[in-house]
N, C-alpha and C positions, 0 to 999 in steps of 0.2 A: 404287355406289361403295365401294372401300375406304378406310382410315385408316389415317395410319403418321405416326412421329414418329422425326428422329433427331437425333443432338449430338455433337459435337465440343468438346474443351472439356481444362479440369484432369478428373483424374477424377470422376467421381458413380456412383453408385449407380443402376443401373435403374431401380429403384423412383419414382427421381425424375418419369419418366414414363411411366412404363406403369402405376401405379398408385396413389400418393401424392398424385397434384393433384386439386383439387376435379373436371376436366374430362380425368381422365388416357384413358390411350388402352385401358385396361379398360374406363371408361365409356363413350367412345365406341362400344363393340364392339357396343352395347344402348342407346345414346343419342346417337348423331349428331344435332349438331345443324346440319351445315354440308354435306350429303349430302344426295344423291335420295334414298337406304333412312338409314333410322333406324338400320339394323340391318345390324352385320358377324361374325356370327354361324358362317361357314363356314369358320377354322381363324382359327391364328395362329400367328406367328411373332418371333424375337430373334434378333439376330446380333451377336456382339460383340469386340473387338481387345485384345488382352492384353500378353501376351512371347512370343506368336509370331507371325509376320507372317500365316498364314491365321487368319479368324475362328470364334470356337466359333458354331454356333446350335443351335438349340430350336427344335422346331413340332410343332403338333401340328393336328387337325383338330377340335378341342374348339373348341367357341366361348371366347375368352379369359375371359368372367369367371364359366368351371364349372369350370377347370385352377387346385387350387387349389395347384397344384406353380408354376405361373408364377407366383403372388406372392411365393414362397419363394426362388425363382429372381432376380426380379428385386431382392427382398431382402439378398440377399447378394453379388450380383455387381456389382465397382467397374470401369467402365471408361471410360478417355479417348474414345469413340468406340461410338456401335453405331447399330442400328437396328432400328425393332420396327412391325410390321404385323399389322392384323387386316383380314379377307377380306371380301369379299362380293363373292361366286363372280358373273364375267360369261362365263368362259372357262375350261372347263375344269370334271371335276368336283369336289367335295370328297373330297379324299385327299393325304395327307403331299407327297407330291411338286409338289404344288401350288401348296401355302400359300410364301408372302414370308417373311421376303427369302429366293434364290437366290444360292449362292454357285458361284465355281469359282478356283481359286487361292489368293490375296490377292482376291480382288474378292468383295465383296456387292452386292446389287440387290435392290428394293423399286418396287414399282412401284402406283398408283393410276388409271385408265382403261382403253382399249381400244381395238382396230382392228373399224370396225365392218367385215364381210365378210371377216369372218378367217380361216373356213375356205376363200373362196376363193383365198386368196395362202399358205396353210401352206407347199405344198407348195415353193412357188417361192422361200419364206424358207429354207427347209430345205435345200433345193439348194446354197445359195448359204455354208452351213458345208463346214469341212473336215472330214475323219473324226474327230478329235479330241473337236472341239466339236460334232457331229452327235452322237457317241456320249456327248459326258456331258449331254444332254436327257436326263431323266427322267419330267417333266412333261411335262402337253397345254396347257397353256397359251400365251396370248398373249405375256404379260408374261415366262416364261422367255426364249421365241424370238426377244425384244428386246434381250437381256440378252447371249444368246449371239451373236448376230448383231453388235451392238458390241463387242463381245469379236473376232470373227471379223474384223472391219472398221478395229483398234485402239486400241481400249478404252486398253492399257495407255501410251500415247503420245501422244495426243492424247483425254481423256476425251469431252470438250463436242467435238470434233469428228467423232469417233466418232458419236457419239451423234445428230449433225447427217445424216450421210450414211444411219444408221436409219433417221430416219424419214423422208428424203426418196426412201430405196425403198421402204417401204412403199407409201407415198405414192402414187409412179409406179406400183407393182404396182396397187395397187387400181383405181386409175385405167385402165390396158390391160385389167386383167379385168372387171371392172363400168361402169367411164365415171366414176367420183365417188370421192373421197376421203376418208377421215372419221376422223381420229385424235387420243385425244385420251390426255396423256400426260404424267403428274406423278409423277416419279420419283426419289429418292435412292440413291446407288452411291457406294462407298468402296473407295480403295485398302488400306487400313486407315492411311494416313498424312490424306490428306483426303476432307474429305466432298464433296461434289459434290450438286446437284439442278438439277430443268430443271420450268420450267410451259410448256406449249406446248399449241395445239390447231388443229387443220387451220382450224375454224369459230368461234375466240377464244373457244372457251368451254369451258376446261381447268378438269378439277379443282383445289380448294383448296388454295393453298399458304401459308405465313406463316412469319416468324423473328422472333427475338429473340435478348439476349445471355445469354447463362447459362453460370455455372460459370467467372467469373475473365474475365480483360482480353478473352481472345479468344477466348471458348468459344461457341458461338453451338447454338440448337436450329431445327430445322425440322419442320414439322409440317401434317398436313391441317387441325387448328382449337387454334386457341386452348387451351392444358391449363391456364387460368383466367380471370375476368373480369374480369383488368384489362385491358381493353382498347386501354391505349393503347402497352403493354408490347409491341405486336405490331404487326409493320410485313408488309401482304400485298404477297408477290409478284408482281407486275405477268402478265399472260401474254406467251407469248415472250422468258421470261430463264433467264439458268441461272447459279445460285447455286454457291460454293466457299468451303468453310469452312475456313483453315487458318491455319499459323503466326500470321496478319499480321490473324485474323480472318475476316468474310466479306466477300464481292466479288461483286458484281452483271454481269450482262454479257449481250448481246441473244443471243439464240438463236433460230436458223431453221433451216430446213434445206438440207441442203447437196450440191447434183449438180456430177455430173463437169465439165460445161460449166460451170459457176459456180465451179468452183473452180480453172479454167485460166484465165478471166481474172482474177481474183483474182492468181494468180503472174503475171502478167502484168504489173499496175497495177502 
């Protein structure tokens, strides 16, 4: 399983999450403590927002601990909103196109988790994409395909609603193709203004997610693992939760897969 960290608030140097803390993301790349695998050495990536609406991005297939450029970049880049990820591959080979975060337009996305039996439903998921988003796919991971499908289903207008539709679609396709479904999904994504995160699993065993205030009155950091030993500072986000970090700080709401028949019932109510 992968490890990631994301931040929105007053501008910070990326090193505040990526390299400086005692249990920084680079440290987690070879010594994760709250994951099934301690080593996350199948590449890394960072995406950050500055003066332009589209994020900057740097990815490589090297382990995060062995790339000297990453520490240098993290020390120099200062941003009010950024995502950082270290990868332990579950679907897709070790290549740059498969490293998170994924970006499209002003959106960025990274994921920790998996779709059980992904190969059986991949073609059906790809068939749901319009031409533009289908041709935007450059890698082979389930994560990138989840992101593109969310864009297809309305990520721009309703971020959490789109993700709820995506998860429902994946679960339904899995049941149709194999008779059962298992999705584990802890993800962070951003439109350059707000930071969003979701923690969900079909079996109620999602990858971990923690939050802590950082960088001013409304700033928050979202992480797979706490960055230091101050356990009281980090709140665990429950299974089935959606987190939005914006100008008013962090807000947590319920996240549940949304199907078309359920959507009709909601509108009637």
